[in-house]
PDB file of N, CA, C and O in Angstrom:
ATOM      1  N   UNK A   1     117.884  35.094 165.213  1.00  0.00           N
ATOM      2  CA  UNK A   1     116.670  35.873 164.720  1.00  0.00           C
ATOM      3  C   UNK A   1     115.419  35.054 165.034  1.00  0.00           C
ATOM      4  O   UNK A   1     115.378  33.833 164.883  1.00  0.00           O
ATOM      5  N   UNK A   2     114.309  35.864 165.519  1.00  0.00           N
ATOM      6  CA  UNK A   2     113.069  35.320 165.751  1.00  0.00           C
ATOM      7  C   UNK A   2     112.203  34.933 164.415  1.00  0.00           C
ATOM      8  O   UNK A   2     112.507  35.326 163.289  1.00  0.00           O
ATOM      9  N   UNK A   3     111.181  34.180 164.685  1.00  0.00           N
ATOM     10  CA  UNK A   3     110.559  34.050 163.392  1.00  0.00           C
ATOM     11  C   UNK A   3     109.822  35.057 162.712  1.00  0.00           C
ATOM     12  O   UNK A   3     109.590  34.984 161.505  1.00  0.00           O
ATOM     13  N   UNK A   4     109.328  36.286 163.661  1.00  0.00           N
ATOM     14  CA  UNK A   4     108.787  37.573 163.134  1.00  0.00           C
ATOM     15  C   UNK A   4     109.979  38.153 162.465  1.00  0.00           C
ATOM     16  O   UNK A   4     109.823  38.517 161.299  1.00  0.00           O
ATOM     17  N   UNK A   5     111.161  38.300 163.025  1.00  0.00           N
ATOM     18  CA  UNK A   5     112.230  39.137 162.313  1.00  0.00           C
ATOM     19  C   UNK A   5     112.507  38.494 160.895  1.00  0.00           C
ATOM     20  O   UNK A   5     112.799  39.124 159.879  1.00  0.00           O
ATOM     21  N   UNK A   6     112.362  37.099 161.013  1.00  0.00           N
ATOM     22  CA  UNK A   6     112.944  36.395 159.660  1.00  0.00           C
ATOM     23  C   UNK A   6     111.907  36.699 158.666  1.00  0.00           C
ATOM     24  O   UNK A   6     112.231  36.909 157.497  1.00  0.00           O
ATOM     25  N   UNK A   7     110.486  36.744 159.111  1.00  0.00           N
ATOM     26  CA  UNK A   7     109.460  37.108 158.077  1.00  0.00           C
ATOM     27  C   UNK A   7     109.463  38.429 157.424  1.00  0.00           C
ATOM     28  O   UNK A   7     109.259  38.569 156.218  1.00  0.00           O
ATOM     29  N   UNK A   8     109.752  39.619 158.433  1.00  0.00           N
ATOM     30  CA  UNK A   8     110.009  40.644 158.066  1.00  0.00           C
ATOM     31  C   UNK A   8     111.210  40.944 157.161  1.00  0.00           C
ATOM     32  O   UNK A   8     111.065  41.819 156.308  1.00  0.00           O
ATOM     33  N   UNK A   9     112.398  40.295 157.265  1.00  0.00           N
ATOM     34  CA  UNK A   9     113.318  40.195 156.443  1.00  0.00           C
ATOM     35  C   UNK A   9     112.898  39.703 155.025  1.00  0.00           C
ATOM     36  O   UNK A   9     113.073  40.298 153.962  1.00  0.00           O
ATOM     37  N   UNK A  10     112.342  38.562 155.218  1.00  0.00           N
ATOM     38  CA  UNK A  10     111.969  38.076 153.942  1.00  0.00           C
ATOM     39  C   UNK A  10     110.830  38.813 153.210  1.00  0.00           C
ATOM     40  O   UNK A  10     110.677  38.583 152.011  1.00  0.00           O
ATOM     41  N   UNK A  11     110.075  39.627 153.803  1.00  0.00           N
ATOM     42  CA  UNK A  11     109.121  40.622 153.243  1.00  0.00           C
ATOM     43  C   UNK A  11     109.931  41.699 152.443  1.00  0.00           C
ATOM     44  O   UNK A  11     109.688  41.975 151.269  1.00  0.00           O
ATOM     45  N   UNK A  12     110.923  42.282 153.199  1.00  0.00           N
ATOM     46  CA  UNK A  12     111.736  43.357 152.800  1.00  0.00           C
ATOM     47  C   UNK A  12     112.601  42.796 151.419  1.00  0.00           C
ATOM     48  O   UNK A  12     112.955  43.536 150.501  1.00  0.00           O
ATOM     49  N   UNK A  13     112.787  41.726 151.470  1.00  0.00           N
ATOM     50  CA  UNK A  13     113.687  41.174 150.251  1.00  0.00           C
ATOM     51  C   UNK A  13     112.820  41.060 149.025  1.00  0.00           C
ATOM     52  O   UNK A  13     113.330  41.284 147.927  1.00  0.00           O
ATOM     53  N   UNK A  14     111.398  40.688 149.136  1.00  0.00           N
ATOM     54  CA  UNK A  14     110.377  40.728 148.491  1.00  0.00           C
ATOM     55  C   UNK A  14     110.148  42.032 147.672  1.00  0.00           C
ATOM     56  O   UNK A  14     110.015  42.227 146.464  1.00  0.00           O
ATOM     57  N   UNK A  15     110.148  42.745 148.610  1.00  0.00           N
ATOM     58  CA  UNK A  15     109.730  44.418 148.199  1.00  0.00           C
ATOM     59  C   UNK A  15     110.839  44.866 147.325  1.00  0.00           C
ATOM     60  O   UNK A  15     110.546  45.356 146.234  1.00  0.00           O
ATOM     61  N   UNK A  16     112.183  44.744 147.710  1.00  0.00           N
ATOM     62  CA  UNK A  16     113.141  45.035 146.991  1.00  0.00           C
ATOM     63  C   UNK A  16     113.380  44.520 145.571  1.00  0.00           C
ATOM     64  O   UNK A  16     113.678  45.233 144.613  1.00  0.00           O
ATOM     65  N   UNK A  17     113.179  42.922 145.551  1.00  0.00           N
ATOM     66  CA  UNK A  17     113.022  42.403 144.267  1.00  0.00           C
ATOM     67  C   UNK A  17     112.029  42.864 143.380  1.00  0.00           C
ATOM     68  O   UNK A  17     112.171  42.836 142.157  1.00  0.00           O
ATOM     69  N   UNK A  18     110.836  43.367 144.069  1.00  0.00           N
ATOM     70  CA  UNK A  18     109.777  43.777 143.097  1.00  0.00           C
ATOM     71  C   UNK A  18     110.163  45.437 142.621  1.00  0.00           C
ATOM     72  O   UNK A  18     109.840  45.891 141.524  1.00  0.00           O
ATOM     73  N   UNK A  19     110.649  45.945 143.305  1.00  0.00           N
ATOM     74  CA  UNK A  19     111.385  47.448 142.991  1.00  0.00           C
ATOM     75  C   UNK A  19     112.156  47.378 141.817  1.00  0.00           C
ATOM     76  O   UNK A  19     112.136  48.266 140.965  1.00  0.00           O
ATOM     77  N   UNK A  20     112.952  46.182 141.727  1.00  0.00           N
ATOM     78  CA  UNK A  20     114.155  45.968 140.923  1.00  0.00           C
ATOM     79  C   UNK A  20     113.673  45.195 139.628  1.00  0.00           C
ATOM     80  O   UNK A  20     114.248  45.507 138.585  1.00  0.00           O
ATOM     81  N   UNK A  21     112.685  44.225 139.564  1.00  0.00           N
ATOM     82  CA  UNK A  21     112.190  43.539 138.742  1.00  0.00           C
ATOM     83  C   UNK A  21     110.645  43.701 138.313  1.00  0.00           C
ATOM     84  O   UNK A  21     109.752  43.212 139.006  1.00  0.00           O
ATOM     85  N   UNK A  22     110.383  44.418 137.129  1.00  0.00           N
ATOM     86  CA  UNK A  22     109.075  44.488 136.916  1.00  0.00           C
ATOM     87  C   UNK A  22     108.264  43.186 136.868  1.00  0.00           C
ATOM     88  O   UNK A  22     107.307  42.969 137.612  1.00  0.00           O
ATOM     89  N   UNK A  23     108.736  42.303 135.899  1.00  0.00           N
ATOM     90  CA  UNK A  23     108.017  40.967 135.953  1.00  0.00           C
ATOM     91  C   UNK A  23     107.712  40.327 137.287  1.00  0.00           C
ATOM     92  O   UNK A  23     106.624  39.772 137.443  1.00  0.00           O
ATOM     93  N   UNK A  24     108.718  40.374 138.378  1.00  0.00           N
ATOM     94  CA  UNK A  24     108.482  39.866 139.522  1.00  0.00           C
ATOM     95  C   UNK A  24     107.156  40.560 140.167  1.00  0.00           C
ATOM     96  O   UNK A  24     106.205  39.902 140.588  1.00  0.00           O
ATOM     97  N   UNK A  25     107.219  41.876 140.183  1.00  0.00           N
ATOM     98  CA  UNK A  25     106.271  42.825 140.639  1.00  0.00           C
ATOM     99  C   UNK A  25     105.084  42.735 140.351  1.00  0.00           C
ATOM    100  O   UNK A  25     104.242  43.039 141.196  1.00  0.00           O
ATOM    101  N   UNK A  26     104.688  42.265 138.996  1.00  0.00           N
ATOM    102  CA  UNK A  26     103.373  41.950 138.307  1.00  0.00           C
ATOM    103  C   UNK A  26     102.966  40.426 138.806  1.00  0.00           C
ATOM    104  O   UNK A  26     101.786  40.172 139.050  1.00  0.00           O
ATOM    105  N   UNK A  27     103.905  39.516 138.935  1.00  0.00           N
ATOM    106  CA  UNK A  27     103.719  38.209 139.695  1.00  0.00           C
ATOM    107  C   UNK A  27     103.339  38.418 141.034  1.00  0.00           C
ATOM    108  O   UNK A  27     102.278  37.909 141.397  1.00  0.00           O
ATOM    109  N   UNK A  28     104.052  39.116 141.892  1.00  0.00           N
ATOM    110  CA  UNK A  28     103.553  39.338 143.317  1.00  0.00           C
ATOM    111  C   UNK A  28     102.289  40.048 143.417  1.00  0.00           C
ATOM    112  O   UNK A  28     101.487  39.688 144.278  1.00  0.00           O
ATOM    113  N   UNK A  29     101.938  41.293 142.414  1.00  0.00           N
ATOM    114  CA  UNK A  29     100.499  41.847 142.683  1.00  0.00           C
ATOM    115  C   UNK A  29      99.548  41.047 141.924  1.00  0.00           C
ATOM    116  O   UNK A  29      98.362  41.341 142.067  1.00  0.00           O
ATOM    117  N   UNK A  30      99.931  39.837 140.938  1.00  0.00           N
ATOM    118  CA  UNK A  30      98.874  39.092 140.659  1.00  0.00           C
ATOM    119  C   UNK A  30      98.615  37.786 141.297  1.00  0.00           C
ATOM    120  O   UNK A  30      97.464  37.350 141.330  1.00  0.00           O
ATOM    121  N   UNK A  31      99.552  37.163 141.782  1.00  0.00           N
ATOM    122  CA  UNK A  31      99.287  35.990 142.369  1.00  0.00           C
ATOM    123  C   UNK A  31     100.267  35.974 143.981  1.00  0.00           C
ATOM    124  O   UNK A  31     101.193  35.201 144.225  1.00  0.00           O
ATOM    125  N   UNK A  32      99.831  36.843 144.721  1.00  0.00           N
ATOM    126  CA  UNK A  32     100.630  36.910 145.812  1.00  0.00           C
ATOM    127  C   UNK A  32     100.890  35.814 146.913  1.00  0.00           C
ATOM    128  O   UNK A  32     101.934  35.631 147.540  1.00  0.00           O
ATOM    129  N   UNK A  33      99.845  35.212 146.992  1.00  0.00           N
ATOM    130  CA  UNK A  33      99.864  33.804 147.795  1.00  0.00           C
ATOM    131  C   UNK A  33     101.193  32.762 147.378  1.00  0.00           C
ATOM    132  O   UNK A  33     102.091  32.266 148.057  1.00  0.00           O
ATOM    133  N   UNK A  34     100.847  32.696 145.923  1.00  0.00           N
ATOM    134  CA  UNK A  34     101.974  31.738 145.492  1.00  0.00           C
ATOM    135  C   UNK A  34     103.317  32.229 145.742  1.00  0.00           C
ATOM    136  O   UNK A  34     104.255  31.543 146.148  1.00  0.00           O
ATOM    137  N   UNK A  35     103.346  33.839 145.388  1.00  0.00           N
ATOM    138  CA  UNK A  35     104.750  34.106 145.423  1.00  0.00           C
ATOM    139  C   UNK A  35     105.497  34.139 147.124  1.00  0.00           C
ATOM    140  O   UNK A  35     106.640  33.833 147.463  1.00  0.00           O
ATOM    141  N   UNK A  36     104.465  34.579 147.859  1.00  0.00           N
ATOM    142  CA  UNK A  36     104.687  34.595 149.310  1.00  0.00           C
ATOM    143  C   UNK A  36     105.117  33.012 149.834  1.00  0.00           C
ATOM    144  O   UNK A  36     105.990  32.841 150.684  1.00  0.00           O
ATOM    145  N   UNK A  37     104.423  31.975 149.240  1.00  0.00           N
ATOM    146  CA  UNK A  37     104.878  30.776 149.417  1.00  0.00           C
ATOM    147  C   UNK A  37     105.893  30.167 149.149  1.00  0.00           C
ATOM    148  O   UNK A  37     106.494  29.462 149.960  1.00  0.00           O
ATOM    149  N   UNK A  38     106.270  30.378 147.827  1.00  0.00           N
ATOM    150  CA  UNK A  38     107.684  30.446 147.266  1.00  0.00           C
ATOM    151  C   UNK A  38     108.907  30.818 148.169  1.00  0.00           C
ATOM    152  O   UNK A  38     109.928  30.137 148.271  1.00  0.00           O
ATOM    153  N   UNK A  39     108.642  32.044 148.833  1.00  0.00           N
ATOM    154  CA  UNK A  39     109.687  32.619 149.684  1.00  0.00           C
ATOM    155  C   UNK A  39     109.525  31.923 151.010  1.00  0.00           C
ATOM    156  O   UNK A  39     110.319  32.257 151.888  1.00  0.00           O
ATOM    157  N   UNK A  40     108.755  31.143 151.253  1.00  0.00           N
ATOM    158  CA  UNK A  40     108.510  30.773 152.596  1.00  0.00           C
ATOM    159  C   UNK A  40     107.889  31.352 153.515  1.00  0.00           C
ATOM    160  O   UNK A  40     108.109  31.182 154.714  1.00  0.00           O
ATOM    161  N   UNK A  41     106.981  32.154 152.995  1.00  0.00           N
ATOM    162  CA  UNK A  41     105.832  32.857 153.842  1.00  0.00           C
ATOM    163  C   UNK A  41     104.407  32.187 153.452  1.00  0.00           C
ATOM    164  O   UNK A  41     103.672  32.416 152.491  1.00  0.00           O
ATOM    165  N   UNK A  42     104.278  31.302 154.508  1.00  0.00           N
ATOM    166  CA  UNK A  42     102.988  30.446 154.051  1.00  0.00           C
ATOM    167  C   UNK A  42     101.603  31.312 154.820  1.00  0.00           C
ATOM    168  O   UNK A  42     101.524  31.853 155.922  1.00  0.00           O
ATOM    169  N   UNK A  43     100.695  31.176 153.810  1.00  0.00           N
ATOM    170  CA  UNK A  43      99.501  31.996 153.898  1.00  0.00           C
ATOM    171  C   UNK A  43      98.702  30.850 154.382  1.00  0.00           C
ATOM    172  O   UNK A  43      98.705  29.776 153.779  1.00  0.00           O
ATOM    173  N   UNK A  44      97.983  31.068 155.515  1.00  0.00           N
ATOM    174  CA  UNK A  44      97.163  30.189 156.232  1.00  0.00           C
ATOM    175  C   UNK A  44      95.776  29.589 155.442  1.00  0.00           C
ATOM    176  O   UNK A  44      95.021  30.356 154.845  1.00  0.00           O
ATOM    177  N   UNK A  45      95.595  28.478 155.498  1.00  0.00           N
ATOM    178  CA  UNK A  45      94.200  28.081 154.772  1.00  0.00           C
ATOM    179  C   UNK A  45      93.156  28.746 154.958  1.00  0.00           C
ATOM    180  O   UNK A  45      92.719  29.006 156.079  1.00  0.00           O
ATOM    181  N   UNK A  46      92.610  29.113 153.845  1.00  0.00           N
ATOM    182  CA  UNK A  46      91.220  29.982 153.913  1.00  0.00           C
ATOM    183  C   UNK A  46      91.490  31.470 154.068  1.00  0.00           C
ATOM    184  O   UNK A  46      90.562  32.250 154.284  1.00  0.00           O
ATOM    185  N   UNK A  47      92.627  31.830 153.969  1.00  0.00           N
ATOM    186  CA  UNK A  47      92.953  33.293 153.770  1.00  0.00           C
ATOM    187  C   UNK A  47      93.322  33.796 152.567  1.00  0.00           C
ATOM    188  O   UNK A  47      94.243  33.280 151.934  1.00  0.00           O
ATOM    189  N   UNK A  48      92.693  34.783 152.152  1.00  0.00           N
ATOM    190  CA  UNK A  48      92.965  35.360 150.611  1.00  0.00           C
ATOM    191  C   UNK A  48      93.842  36.675 151.009  1.00  0.00           C
ATOM    192  O   UNK A  48      93.688  37.423 151.975  1.00  0.00           O
ATOM    193  N   UNK A  49      94.843  36.728 149.932  1.00  0.00           N
ATOM    194  CA  UNK A  49      95.717  38.159 150.047  1.00  0.00           C
ATOM    195  C   UNK A  49      95.484  38.872 148.870  1.00  0.00           C
ATOM    196  O   UNK A  49      95.578  38.380 147.746  1.00  0.00           O
ATOM    197  N   UNK A  50      95.173  40.051 149.124  1.00  0.00           N
ATOM    198  CA  UNK A  50      94.787  41.182 147.995  1.00  0.00           C
ATOM    199  C   UNK A  50      96.186  42.015 147.946  1.00  0.00           C
ATOM    200  O   UNK A  50      96.410  42.711 148.937  1.00  0.00           O
ATOM    201  N   UNK A  51      96.977  42.017 147.087  1.00  0.00           N
ATOM    202  CA  UNK A  51      98.050  43.085 147.121  1.00  0.00           C
ATOM    203  C   UNK A  51      98.012  44.205 146.171  1.00  0.00           C
ATOM    204  O   UNK A  51      97.907  44.087 144.950  1.00  0.00           O
ATOM    205  N   UNK A  52      98.111  45.369 146.874  1.00  0.00           N
ATOM    206  CA  UNK A  52      98.254  46.507 146.310  1.00  0.00           C
ATOM    207  C   UNK A  52      99.493  47.397 146.128  1.00  0.00           C
ATOM    208  O   UNK A  52     100.492  47.130 146.796  1.00  0.00           O
ATOM    209  N   UNK A  53      99.502  48.286 145.399  1.00  0.00           N
ATOM    210  CA  UNK A  53     100.863  48.918 145.253  1.00  0.00           C
ATOM    211  C   UNK A  53     100.559  50.526 145.309  1.00  0.00           C
ATOM    212  O   UNK A  53      99.949  51.163 144.450  1.00  0.00           O
ATOM    213  N   UNK A  54     101.092  51.003 146.448  1.00  0.00           N
ATOM    214  CA  UNK A  54     101.235  52.506 146.654  1.00  0.00           C
ATOM    215  C   UNK A  54     102.005  53.393 145.600  1.00  0.00           C
ATOM    216  O   UNK A  54     103.076  52.974 145.162  1.00  0.00           O
ATOM    217  N   UNK A  55     101.512  54.570 145.188  1.00  0.00           N
ATOM    218  CA  UNK A  55     102.377  55.217 144.261  1.00  0.00           C
ATOM    219  C   UNK A  55     102.523  56.841 144.979  1.00  0.00           C
ATOM    220  O   UNK A  55     102.144  57.067 146.129  1.00  0.00           O
ATOM    221  N   UNK A  56     103.066  57.771 144.182  1.00  0.00           N
ATOM    222  CA  UNK A  56     103.257  59.057 144.640  1.00  0.00           C
ATOM    223  C   UNK A  56     102.012  59.682 144.706  1.00  0.00           C
ATOM    224  O   UNK A  56     102.012  60.782 145.260  1.00  0.00           O
ATOM    225  N   UNK A  57     100.875  59.230 144.250  1.00  0.00           N
ATOM    226  CA  UNK A  57      99.828  60.011 144.129  1.00  0.00           C
ATOM    227  C   UNK A  57      98.323  59.026 144.725  1.00  0.00           C
ATOM    228  O   UNK A  57      97.171  59.460 144.740  1.00  0.00           O
ATOM    229  N   UNK A  58      98.746  57.718 145.146  1.00  0.00           N
ATOM    230  CA  UNK A  58      97.665  56.877 145.657  1.00  0.00           C
ATOM    231  C   UNK A  58      98.420  55.986 146.711  1.00  0.00           C
ATOM    232  O   UNK A  58      99.313  55.149 146.581  1.00  0.00           O
ATOM    233  N   UNK A  59      97.709  56.491 147.848  1.00  0.00           N
ATOM    234  CA  UNK A  59      98.263  55.610 149.043  1.00  0.00           C
ATOM    235  C   UNK A  59      97.083  54.856 149.463  1.00  0.00           C
ATOM    236  O   UNK A  59      95.955  55.348 149.496  1.00  0.00           O
ATOM    237  N   UNK A  60      97.371  53.630 149.787  1.00  0.00           N
ATOM    238  CA  UNK A  60      96.420  52.408 150.320  1.00  0.00           C
ATOM    239  C   UNK A  60      96.532  52.529 152.008  1.00  0.00           C
ATOM    240  O   UNK A  60      97.660  52.252 152.416  1.00  0.00           O
ATOM    241  N   UNK A  61      95.687  52.847 152.913  1.00  0.00           N
ATOM    242  CA  UNK A  61      95.838  52.448 154.303  1.00  0.00           C
ATOM    243  C   UNK A  61      94.897  51.177 154.286  1.00  0.00           C
ATOM    244  O   UNK A  61      93.985  50.920 153.500  1.00  0.00           O
ATOM    245  N   UNK A  62      95.359  50.457 155.356  1.00  0.00           N
ATOM    246  CA  UNK A  62      94.661  49.160 155.591  1.00  0.00           C
ATOM    247  C   UNK A  62      93.994  49.297 157.165  1.00  0.00           C
ATOM    248  O   UNK A  62      94.643  49.737 158.114  1.00  0.00           O
ATOM    249  N   UNK A  63      92.871  48.931 157.237  1.00  0.00           N
ATOM    250  CA  UNK A  63      92.265  49.198 158.569  1.00  0.00           C
ATOM    251  C   UNK A  63      92.528  47.808 159.226  1.00  0.00           C
ATOM    252  O   UNK A  63      91.928  46.909 158.637  1.00  0.00           O
ATOM    253  N   UNK A  64      93.253  47.407 160.271  1.00  0.00           N
ATOM    254  CA  UNK A  64      93.695  46.311 160.776  1.00  0.00           C
ATOM    255  C   UNK A  64      92.386  45.499 161.341  1.00  0.00           C
ATOM    256  O   UNK A  64      91.451  46.108 161.860  1.00  0.00           O
ATOM    257  N   UNK A  65      92.397  44.109 161.203  1.00  0.00           N
ATOM    258  CA  UNK A  65      91.271  43.306 161.938  1.00  0.00           C
ATOM    259  C   UNK A  65      91.175  43.825 163.380  1.00  0.00           C
ATOM    260  O   UNK A  65      92.189  44.242 163.940  1.00  0.00           O
ATOM    261  N   UNK A  66      90.007  43.813 163.984  1.00  0.00           N
ATOM    262  CA  UNK A  66      89.613  44.039 165.477  1.00  0.00           C
ATOM    263  C   UNK A  66      90.305  42.738 166.093  1.00  0.00           C
ATOM    264  O   UNK A  66      90.312  41.686 165.453  1.00  0.00           O
ATOM    265  N   UNK A  67      90.891  42.846 167.366  1.00  0.00           N
ATOM    266  CA  UNK A  67      91.698  41.911 168.012  1.00  0.00           C
ATOM    267  C   UNK A  67      90.688  40.923 168.474  1.00  0.00           C
ATOM    268  O   UNK A  67      89.598  41.253 168.941  1.00  0.00           O
ATOM    269  N   UNK A  68      91.049  39.835 168.341  1.00  0.00           N
ATOM    270  CA  UNK A  68      90.061  38.826 168.791  1.00  0.00           C
ATOM    271  C   UNK A  68      89.898  38.556 170.406  1.00  0.00           C
ATOM    272  O   UNK A  68      89.400  37.541 170.893  1.00  0.00           O
ATOM    273  N   UNK A  69      90.443  39.720 171.156  1.00  0.00           N
ATOM    274  CA  UNK A  69      90.366  39.710 172.354  1.00  0.00           C
ATOM    275  C   UNK A  69      88.988  40.447 173.122  1.00  0.00           C
ATOM    276  O   UNK A  69      88.889  40.689 174.325  1.00  0.00           O
ATOM    277  N   UNK A  70      87.956  40.726 172.037  1.00  0.00           N
ATOM    278  CA  UNK A  70      86.697  41.154 172.323  1.00  0.00           C
ATOM    279  C   UNK A  70      86.666  42.858 172.379  1.00  0.00           C
ATOM    280  O   UNK A  70      87.505  43.410 171.667  1.00  0.00           O
ATOM    281  N   UNK A  71      85.986  43.509 172.974  1.00  0.00           N
ATOM    282  CA  UNK A  71      85.670  44.737 172.975  1.00  0.00           C
ATOM    283  C   UNK A  71      86.742  45.607 173.715  1.00  0.00           C
ATOM    284  O   UNK A  71      87.207  45.175 174.770  1.00  0.00           O
ATOM    285  N   UNK A  72      87.108  46.669 173.275  1.00  0.00           N
ATOM    286  CA  UNK A  72      88.009  47.618 174.030  1.00  0.00           C
ATOM    287  C   UNK A  72      87.354  48.404 174.805  1.00  0.00           C
ATOM    288  O   UNK A  72      86.315  48.945 174.425  1.00  0.00           O
ATOM    289  N   UNK A  73      87.918  48.605 176.137  1.00  0.00           N
ATOM    290  CA  UNK A  73      87.177  49.644 176.931  1.00  0.00           C
ATOM    291  C   UNK A  73      87.714  51.079 176.502  1.00  0.00           C
ATOM    292  O   UNK A  73      88.705  51.245 175.790  1.00  0.00           O
ATOM    293  N   UNK A  74      86.855  52.183 177.079  1.00  0.00           N
ATOM    294  CA  UNK A  74      87.376  53.390 176.597  1.00  0.00           C
ATOM    295  C   UNK A  74      88.915  53.694 177.245  1.00  0.00           C
ATOM    296  O   UNK A  74      89.684  54.387 176.579  1.00  0.00           O
ATOM    297  N   UNK A  75      89.210  53.326 178.150  1.00  0.00           N
ATOM    298  CA  UNK A  75      90.616  53.364 178.712  1.00  0.00           C
ATOM    299  C   UNK A  75      91.568  52.756 177.852  1.00  0.00           C
ATOM    300  O   UNK A  75      92.600  53.366 177.570  1.00  0.00           O
ATOM    301  N   UNK A  76      91.300  51.431 177.330  1.00  0.00           N
ATOM    302  CA  UNK A  76      92.137  50.783 176.482  1.00  0.00           C
ATOM    303  C   UNK A  76      92.305  51.530 175.181  1.00  0.00           C
ATOM    304  O   UNK A  76      93.401  51.733 174.656  1.00  0.00           O
ATOM    305  N   UNK A  77      91.053  51.955 174.659  1.00  0.00           N
ATOM    306  CA  UNK A  77      91.198  52.882 173.407  1.00  0.00           C
ATOM    307  C   UNK A  77      91.953  53.939 173.503  1.00  0.00           C
ATOM    308  O   UNK A  77      92.784  54.269 172.658  1.00  0.00           O
ATOM    309  N   UNK A  78      91.683  54.591 174.644  1.00  0.00           N
ATOM    310  CA  UNK A  78      92.516  55.842 174.853  1.00  0.00           C
ATOM    311  C   UNK A  78      94.058  55.847 174.923  1.00  0.00           C
ATOM    312  O   UNK A  78      94.864  56.740 174.659  1.00  0.00           O
ATOM    313  N   UNK A  79      94.239  54.483 175.392  1.00  0.00           N
ATOM    314  CA  UNK A  79      96.066  54.172 175.531  1.00  0.00           C
ATOM    315  C   UNK A  79      96.513  53.513 174.502  1.00  0.00           C
ATOM    316  O   UNK A  79      97.688  53.145 174.505  1.00  0.00           O
ATOM    317  N   UNK A  80      95.626  53.215 173.359  1.00  0.00           N
ATOM    318  CA  UNK A  80      96.077  52.568 172.277  1.00  0.00           C
ATOM    319  C   UNK A  80      97.379  53.151 171.714  1.00  0.00           C
ATOM    320  O   UNK A  80      97.582  54.364 171.779  1.00  0.00           O
ATOM    321  N   UNK A  81      98.221  52.351 171.189  1.00  0.00           N
ATOM    322  CA  UNK A  81      99.342  52.837 170.483  1.00  0.00           C
ATOM    323  C   UNK A  81      99.080  52.563 169.016  1.00  0.00           C
ATOM    324  O   UNK A  81      99.699  51.731 168.352  1.00  0.00           O
ATOM    325  N   UNK A  82      98.125  53.321 168.583  1.00  0.00           N
ATOM    326  CA  UNK A  82      97.636  53.038 167.051  1.00  0.00           C
ATOM    327  C   UNK A  82      98.814  53.483 166.029  1.00  0.00           C
ATOM    328  O   UNK A  82      98.621  53.213 164.844  1.00  0.00           O
ATOM    329  N   UNK A  83      99.935  54.096 166.361  1.00  0.00           N
ATOM    330  CA  UNK A  83     100.821  54.468 165.342  1.00  0.00           C
ATOM    331  C   UNK A  83     101.904  53.014 165.409  1.00  0.00           C
ATOM    332  O   UNK A  83     102.764  52.880 164.538  1.00  0.00           O
ATOM    333  N   UNK A  84     101.779  52.212 166.279  1.00  0.00           N
ATOM    334  CA  UNK A  84     102.683  50.896 165.964  1.00  0.00           C
ATOM    335  C   UNK A  84     101.790  50.213 164.728  1.00  0.00           C
ATOM    336  O   UNK A  84     102.313  49.242 164.182  1.00  0.00           O
ATOM    337  N   UNK A  85     100.827  50.533 164.374  1.00  0.00           N
ATOM    338  CA  UNK A  85     100.082  49.534 163.370  1.00  0.00           C
ATOM    339  C   UNK A  85     100.158  50.489 162.206  1.00  0.00           C
ATOM    340  O   UNK A  85      99.774  49.909 161.191  1.00  0.00           O
ATOM    341  N   UNK A  86     100.491  51.670 161.986  1.00  0.00           N
ATOM    342  CA  UNK A  86     100.479  52.448 160.945  1.00  0.00           C
ATOM    343  C   UNK A  86     101.560  52.019 159.902  1.00  0.00           C
ATOM    344  O   UNK A  86     102.701  51.751 160.279  1.00  0.00           O
ATOM    345  N   UNK A  87     101.235  51.961 158.732  1.00  0.00           N
ATOM    346  CA  UNK A  87     102.409  51.888 157.941  1.00  0.00           C
ATOM    347  C   UNK A  87     103.179  53.140 157.745  1.00  0.00           C
ATOM    348  O   UNK A  87     102.738  54.243 158.069  1.00  0.00           O
ATOM    349  N   UNK A  88     104.374  52.937 157.192  1.00  0.00           N
ATOM    350  CA  UNK A  88     105.528  54.095 157.134  1.00  0.00           C
ATOM    351  C   UNK A  88     105.038  55.150 156.245  1.00  0.00           C
ATOM    352  O   UNK A  88     105.341  56.320 156.479  1.00  0.00           O
ATOM    353  N   UNK A  89     104.274  54.819 155.202  1.00  0.00           N
ATOM    354  CA  UNK A  89     103.758  55.704 154.413  1.00  0.00           C
ATOM    355  C   UNK A  89     102.811  56.811 155.055  1.00  0.00           C
ATOM    356  O   UNK A  89     102.746  57.924 154.534  1.00  0.00           O
ATOM    357  N   UNK A  90     102.159  56.526 156.068  1.00  0.00           N
ATOM    358  CA  UNK A  90     101.364  57.412 156.925  1.00  0.00           C
ATOM    359  C   UNK A  90     102.048  58.648 157.350  1.00  0.00           C
ATOM    360  O   UNK A  90     101.393  59.663 157.587  1.00  0.00           O
ATOM    361  N   UNK A  91     103.359  58.614 157.461  1.00  0.00           N
ATOM    362  CA  UNK A  91     104.182  59.743 158.084  1.00  0.00           C
ATOM    363  C   UNK A  91     103.892  61.029 156.788  1.00  0.00           C
ATOM    364  O   UNK A  91     104.034  62.226 157.035  1.00  0.00           O
ATOM    365  N   UNK A  92     103.556  60.602 155.691  1.00  0.00           N
ATOM    366  CA  UNK A  92     103.301  61.580 154.666  1.00  0.00           C
ATOM    367  C   UNK A  92     101.977  62.428 154.870  1.00  0.00           C
ATOM    368  O   UNK A  92     101.831  63.577 154.452  1.00  0.00           O
ATOM    369  N   UNK A  93     100.956  61.637 155.630  1.00  0.00           N
ATOM    370  CA  UNK A  93      99.639  62.073 155.709  1.00  0.00           C
ATOM    371  C   UNK A  93      99.093  62.391 157.179  1.00  0.00           C
ATOM    372  O   UNK A  93      98.116  63.082 157.469  1.00  0.00           O
ATOM    373  N   UNK A  94      99.939  61.739 158.002  1.00  0.00           N
ATOM    374  CA  UNK A  94      99.444  61.826 159.505  1.00  0.00           C
ATOM    375  C   UNK A  94     100.426  62.786 160.422  1.00  0.00           C
ATOM    376  O   UNK A  94     101.040  62.385 161.411  1.00  0.00           O
ATOM    377  N   UNK A  95     100.453  64.008 159.950  1.00  0.00           N
ATOM    378  CA  UNK A  95     101.235  64.779 160.594  1.00  0.00           C
ATOM    379  C   UNK A  95     100.583  65.661 161.594  1.00  0.00           C
ATOM    380  O   UNK A  95     101.260  66.440 162.264  1.00  0.00           O
TER     381      UNK A  95
END
């Protein structure tokens, strides 16, 4: 299993635990960096985490950071696979 696959698995386990344990969910929402660190998901120095919860009536979409590779050409922009960075919840609104 690659590091990325392991991180995704760990994140999935955290989400499942939050769904089952209201106290854990409150802690994950309130102090995400500490909970992630305890689970082995290290937050880089100087990076802040803001954890939000989607509901049936409120969906948060995150605008990803611009790639460090510089400006995108019109061709690159037209060919961009933007759906690969959309959260699964976008299925509900991106039809």
